[in-house]
N, C-alpha and C positions, 0 to 999 in steps of 0.2 A: 386588692390583692392582685400583686405581678404574675402576668401569666408568663411562665419561661418558653420559649421555643428552642425546640431543638432540631439541628439540622444533621441528614446522613451525608457522607462525604459519598460523592459517586464512585468509588473504588470500592468502598463499603456494600454500597446498593448493589453494584454489578457484581463482588465477590457473593452476596445474599441470591443474586439469581442464578449465578452458575449453581451453586451445591443445593440449590430447590431441583436444578435441571428443568423450571418449568420453560420450554421454547418450544417453538414450532418448526419443526423438523419436515418439511414436504416431501420427503423420499418416503419417512417411514409413515408419516400421515398419510400417503398414497397409499403404500400396501395396505395398512390399515383397514380403508376404505375399499379396496379391492378386496380383501378377505370378508369384510361385511355384505358386501354385493353379490359375493357369492353364495356365502351362506343364509342369506336370505332368498337365494334363487333367482335373482336376476340377472341379464346380461347387461352389455353397457349399455346397448340400443334400448333394451326397456327403462332402464334404468336413468338414460339420459332422456327420455320422452318426458320419463313422469317427473324430470327436475326442470325439465324444459332448456335443455341445453344441447351442444350436440355432441355424437358421441366421440368426436374426434378432443373435444375438450375434456370429456370427463377421462377418455384415455390418458392426455397429458398430466393431468392431476394424479392420477392412480400410478404414474411411472414418475412422481416428484417432480416432473416439470415445470409447473405451474399452479398455483395455490388457489384457494378457495378465499372468498371474498366470506365475510361473516352471514350473510342470507344465506349461501350456500351450505356455509356447516350446519346452519341451523336447518336448512332443509333435509339435508344428510341424516343427523342428527335424530328428525321427526320419521324420516324408512325408516331408518332402521333401527328404532326404539332405543337410542342409547344416550349417553349423555355427551355434552360437549365437552366436557373432561376426557372423555375417554374417547370420543372420535377425534381431537386435536391434539392431546398429548398423552392416549395411552392409560391412565388411570382408571383401574377397576373401582368400580362403587364400592364403599366401604360398606360391611355388612355389621351394623352395632344394634342393639336394641330396639331403637327408636324406628329403624327401618324396619326390622321385624314386626314391630306393631303394626305398624303404617300398613305393611303386608297385609297382615292380617285381619284388620281393618277394611281392607280393598276386599279381599276375600268373600267376607261377611256383609257387605254392603251390594256387592254384584248377586249375592245369595239372595241378600232382601228384593233387588231389584226386581230378579228375575219372576221371586213369588207374585210383583205385582199386578 
């Protein structure tokens, strides 16, 4: 049986990416990081210390003048308790029935754990 190999043109791929709006905007992402930092009660100095970076570097990230490494995004997402999709792209987590069931199971497990 012959396997068909299909290719997508570069223009079609670029159009698809643009339509889905999946791009990294350092300014918007920096503002989101700043909002999350403030909502979490951190000063720039405290968050920078926690992340092991200089406060001025964090300031440049928040201003959109500097981008983050993958490792930095992972650390920030962990500190803020959010997803990488939300942190980088601003996507909010979808709340579907599966997520609701998982949350309910986590609550039940937490109750059981506290009873041990």
